[in-house]
C-alpha positions as CSV (number, residue, x, y, z in Angstrom):
1,M,120.0,131.8,23.0
2,K,123.4,132.0,24.5
3,I,124.2,128.4,23.6
4,V,122.9,129.0,20.0
5,T,125.1,132.1,19.7
6,E,128.2,130.2,20.8
7,I,127.5,127.5,18.3
8,N,127.0,130.1,15.6
9,K,130.3,131.6,16.5
10,R,132.1,128.3,16.3
11,V,130.5,127.5,12.9
12,L,131.5,130.9,11.6
13,F,135.1,130.4,12.9
14,L,135.3,126.9,11.2
15,L,134.0,128.3,7.9
16,I,136.5,131.2,8.0
17,L,139.3,128.7,8.8
18,F,138.2,126.3,6.0
19,F,138.1,129.1,3.3
20,S,141.4,130.5,4.5
21,L,143.2,127.2,4.1
22,T,141.5,126.7,0.7
23,I,142.8,130.0,-0.5
24,F,146.3,129.4,0.7
25,S,146.4,125.9,-0.7
26,C,145.5,127.3,-4.1
27,E,148.5,129.7,-4.2
28,K,151.3,128.4,-6.4
29,P,154.8,129.2,-5.1
30,T,157.4,130.2,-7.6
31,N,160.0,127.7,-8.8
32,T,158.2,124.8,-7.3
33,I,159.8,121.7,-8.7
34,P,157.3,118.9,-9.3
35,P,158.1,115.4,-7.9
36,D,159.2,112.6,-10.2
37,S,156.6,110.0,-10.9
38,G,157.0,106.3,-11.2
39,Q,158.5,103.6,-8.9
40,P,162.3,103.8,-8.5
41,S,164.5,100.8,-9.0
42,N,167.0,99.3,-6.5
43,L,170.0,100.4,-8.6
44,P,172.7,102.3,-6.7
45,E,174.2,105.6,-7.8
46,R,177.0,105.2,-10.4
47,I,179.5,107.8,-11.6
48,I,181.8,107.1,-14.6
49,K,184.5,109.7,-15.1
50,D,186.5,110.4,-18.3
51,T,185.0,107.6,-20.3
52,S,185.6,107.7,-24.1
53,Y,182.8,108.2,-26.6
54,G,185.0,108.4,-29.6
55,P,188.6,108.0,-30.8
56,E,189.8,111.6,-30.3
57,A,191.7,112.8,-27.2
58,R,188.9,115.3,-26.4
59,N,186.1,112.6,-26.8
60,K,185.7,112.2,-23.1
61,M,182.7,112.5,-20.8
62,D,181.6,112.1,-17.2
63,I,178.4,110.1,-16.7
64,Y,176.3,110.6,-13.5
65,L,173.7,107.9,-13.0
66,P,171.3,108.4,-10.1
67,A,170.2,105.8,-7.6
68,G,166.8,104.3,-8.3
69,R,167.0,105.1,-12.0
70,T,164.7,103.4,-14.5
71,G,164.2,103.3,-18.3
72,I,162.5,106.7,-18.1
73,T,165.1,108.5,-16.1
74,S,165.7,112.0,-17.6
75,V,169.1,112.7,-19.1
76,I,170.8,116.1,-19.5
77,V,173.8,116.5,-21.8
78,M,176.0,119.4,-20.8
79,L,178.3,121.4,-23.1
80,H,181.0,123.8,-21.7
81,G,181.9,127.2,-23.1
82,G,185.2,128.6,-24.1
83,G,184.8,130.3,-27.5
84,W,184.7,126.9,-29.2
85,T,188.5,126.8,-28.9
86,A,189.0,126.3,-25.1
87,G,187.3,125.2,-22.0
88,D,186.7,121.9,-20.3
89,K,183.8,119.8,-18.9
90,N,185.2,120.4,-15.4
91,E,184.1,124.0,-15.7
92,M,180.5,122.7,-15.7
93,N,180.9,120.7,-12.5
94,F,179.3,123.4,-10.4
95,L,176.2,123.1,-12.5
96,V,176.3,119.3,-12.3
97,D,176.3,119.6,-8.5
98,R,173.4,122.0,-8.5
99,F,171.2,119.9,-10.8
100,R,172.0,116.7,-8.8
101,A,171.2,118.5,-5.5
102,K,167.9,120.0,-6.8
103,W,166.9,116.9,-8.9
104,P,168.5,113.8,-7.5
105,Q,166.7,111.5,-10.0
106,V,168.3,113.0,-13.1
107,A,171.1,111.5,-15.1
108,I,173.8,113.9,-16.4
109,I,176.4,113.6,-19.2
110,N,179.1,116.2,-18.9
111,M,181.2,116.1,-22.1
112,N,184.3,117.5,-23.7
113,Y,184.4,118.0,-27.5
114,R,187.1,118.8,-30.0
115,Y,188.3,122.4,-30.2
116,A,187.5,124.3,-33.4
117,N,190.6,125.2,-35.4
118,G,189.2,126.6,-38.6
119,S,190.3,123.7,-40.7
120,T,190.0,120.1,-39.5
121,V,187.6,120.9,-36.7
122,V,184.7,123.3,-37.4
123,C,181.0,123.5,-36.3
124,N,179.8,120.4,-38.0
125,T,182.8,118.4,-36.7
126,I,181.8,119.3,-33.1
127,L,178.2,118.5,-33.8
128,S,179.4,115.0,-34.8
129,D,181.1,114.7,-31.4
130,I,177.9,115.5,-29.7
131,R,176.1,112.9,-31.8
132,K,178.6,110.2,-30.8
133,A,178.2,111.0,-27.1
134,I,174.4,110.9,-27.3
135,E,174.5,107.6,-29.3
136,L,176.7,106.0,-26.7
137,V,174.0,106.8,-24.1
138,V,171.2,105.7,-26.3
139,N,172.9,102.5,-27.4
140,N,173.5,101.7,-23.7
141,K,170.0,102.7,-22.6
142,K,169.3,99.2,-21.0
143,T,172.7,99.0,-19.3
144,F,172.5,102.5,-17.9
145,Q,168.7,102.3,-17.3
146,V,167.9,105.8,-18.5
147,S,165.6,107.4,-21.1
148,D,166.7,107.5,-24.8
149,K,165.4,111.1,-25.0
150,V,167.9,113.8,-23.8
151,A,167.9,117.5,-22.9
152,L,170.8,119.6,-24.1
153,L,172.3,122.4,-21.9
154,G,175.1,124.6,-22.8
155,G,176.8,127.8,-21.6
156,S,178.2,130.5,-24.0
157,A,179.8,128.7,-27.0
158,G,178.4,125.4,-25.6
159,A,174.9,127.0,-25.7
160,H,175.4,127.8,-29.4
161,L,176.4,124.1,-30.0
162,A,173.4,122.9,-28.0
163,L,171.0,125.0,-30.0
164,Q,172.6,124.2,-33.3
165,Y,172.5,120.5,-32.6
166,A,168.9,120.6,-31.4
167,Y,167.7,122.7,-34.4
168,T,169.6,120.8,-37.1
169,Q,170.5,117.3,-36.0
170,N,167.3,116.1,-34.3
171,Q,165.9,114.0,-37.2
172,D,165.8,111.0,-34.9
173,G,163.8,112.9,-32.3
174,R,166.3,112.2,-29.5
175,I,166.4,115.8,-28.3
176,K,163.6,116.5,-25.9
177,C,164.5,120.2,-25.2
178,V,167.4,122.6,-25.1
179,A,168.6,125.1,-22.4
180,D,170.6,128.1,-23.6
181,L,172.7,130.0,-21.1
182,F,174.0,133.2,-22.7
183,G,174.9,131.7,-26.0
184,P,175.4,133.4,-29.4
185,S,172.6,132.5,-31.8
186,V,173.5,134.8,-34.8
187,L,177.0,134.2,-36.1
188,N,176.3,136.3,-39.2
189,D,176.2,139.4,-37.0
190,W,178.4,141.9,-38.9
191,Q,178.6,144.3,-36.0
192,L,179.7,141.6,-33.5
193,Y,182.1,140.1,-36.1
194,N,184.0,143.4,-36.3
195,S,184.2,143.9,-32.6
196,V,187.7,143.6,-31.0
197,F,186.7,143.9,-27.3
198,P,186.6,141.9,-25.2
199,L,187.4,139.1,-27.7
200,N,188.8,138.8,-31.2
201,Y,185.6,137.8,-32.8
202,K,187.0,137.5,-36.3
203,E,189.4,134.8,-35.1
204,L,186.7,133.0,-33.2
205,M,184.3,133.0,-36.1
206,K,187.0,131.8,-38.5
207,N,187.7,128.9,-36.2
208,I,184.2,127.7,-35.8
209,N,183.1,128.4,-39.3
210,G,186.2,127.4,-41.2
211,K,186.4,130.7,-43.2
212,E,186.7,134.4,-42.7
213,W,183.4,136.3,-43.2
214,D,181.0,134.3,-45.4
215,E,177.4,135.4,-45.0
216,A,175.8,132.2,-46.2
217,L,178.1,129.9,-44.2
218,Y,177.8,131.9,-41.0
219,K,174.1,132.0,-41.4
220,S,173.8,128.3,-41.8
221,N,175.8,127.8,-38.5
222,S,173.4,130.2,-36.7
223,P,170.6,128.7,-34.5
224,F,168.5,131.8,-35.2
225,S,168.5,130.9,-38.9
226,R,167.9,127.2,-38.3
227,A,165.0,127.5,-35.8
228,Q,161.7,126.1,-37.0
229,A,158.2,125.7,-35.6
230,T,159.0,122.1,-34.9
231,S,162.3,122.8,-33.1
232,P,162.6,121.2,-29.6
233,P,161.3,123.5,-26.8
234,T,163.9,126.0,-25.8
235,I,164.6,127.8,-22.5
236,I,166.9,130.9,-22.7
237,F,168.8,132.8,-19.9
238,H,171.0,135.9,-20.5
239,G,172.5,138.7,-18.4
240,T,171.6,142.3,-19.3
241,L,175.2,143.3,-18.6
242,D,176.9,140.7,-20.8
243,I,179.6,142.3,-22.9
244,V,180.9,139.0,-24.3
245,V,177.7,137.8,-26.0
246,P,175.4,140.8,-26.3
247,I,171.9,140.2,-24.9
248,Y,170.3,141.2,-28.2
249,Q,171.5,137.8,-29.6
250,S,169.1,136.0,-27.2
251,Q,166.4,138.6,-27.7
252,W,166.6,138.0,-31.4
253,L,166.3,134.2,-30.9
254,R,163.4,134.6,-28.5
255,G,161.6,136.9,-31.1
256,K,162.2,134.3,-33.8
257,L,160.8,131.4,-31.7
258,N,157.8,133.5,-30.8
259,E,157.2,134.3,-34.4
260,L,157.4,130.6,-35.3
261,K,155.2,129.8,-32.3
262,A,157.9,127.4,-31.2
263,P,157.7,126.5,-27.5
264,N,160.1,128.6,-25.5
265,E,160.8,130.4,-22.2
266,Y,163.0,133.4,-21.8
267,Y,164.6,135.0,-18.7
268,E,166.9,137.9,-18.2
269,Y,169.0,138.7,-15.1
270,V,170.8,141.9,-14.2
271,D,174.1,140.1,-14.5
272,F,177.1,139.4,-16.7
273,H,178.5,136.6,-18.9
274,G,177.9,134.1,-16.2
275,F,175.6,134.6,-13.3
276,N,176.0,135.1,-9.6
277,N,175.0,132.4,-7.1
278,D,171.4,133.4,-6.7
279,N,170.8,133.7,-10.4
280,Y,172.4,130.4,-11.1
281,T,170.2,128.8,-8.5
282,D,167.1,130.4,-10.1
283,C,168.3,129.3,-13.5
284,V,168.7,125.7,-12.4
285,E,165.3,125.6,-10.7
286,K,163.6,127.1,-13.8
287,T,165.4,124.7,-16.1
288,I,164.3,121.7,-14.0
289,I,160.7,122.8,-14.0
290,F,160.9,123.4,-17.8
291,L,162.4,120.0,-18.5
292,K,159.9,118.2,-16.3
293,S,157.0,120.0,-18.1
294,I,158.0,118.6,-21.6
């Protein structure tokens, strides 16, 4: 009887251990980035800085091609902020580094574009710059060994451009998804237009739209108004303390996408126009998971 009792105890212990391991193995940790699938190539890493994608002085971009890339390697095109009239791709380098560290298999295009000036360069002009950059990548798909589908990611004014391009210029289906970091989505926002702090919004809106207040024009240049049920999947991040681009702009866009049943994810941080280190880390991880899920 003693031997049987000992055996029963051991069986009971093993059963408890088995079920405990099963339960823990079923728990899904947050921000778990799935591994890339497919066999890597023998291609080495390649970085091309300040290459031209068009004839204008600001038509420059940096290309980061990962080691082991193949014809299905994911591509992210990054667009800097600066109120459409300033800024530089170098300001996105910290995000380039974070994405490459968290996702070594991704290819990144970090681009400059022409500054809006209210006359010769307006919203559609900049969208044509983005098209030229994407076409350079697509036309060199075999040389670069990357996918011909790209994800757009922008911050602030760059996020507006990323959204506007994804929602209005994707007839060729090249845009896989879009990431919006605290970007304005409603340019025909009369309250924001008349604000003078912390920016001269009237001047900014005139530069990007080409005119002073014009309801129809500003609306046509607003991602909120151009979103459709078939728009590329969208992931949005915004700080609740943002005084440059009010968070309600992103909340409005999220509501519109939900109403359309367009695929989207939305995240808020207790943060400003730009995030702290931890929030940027979380933002990058969530974006990678989102991009890999598409």
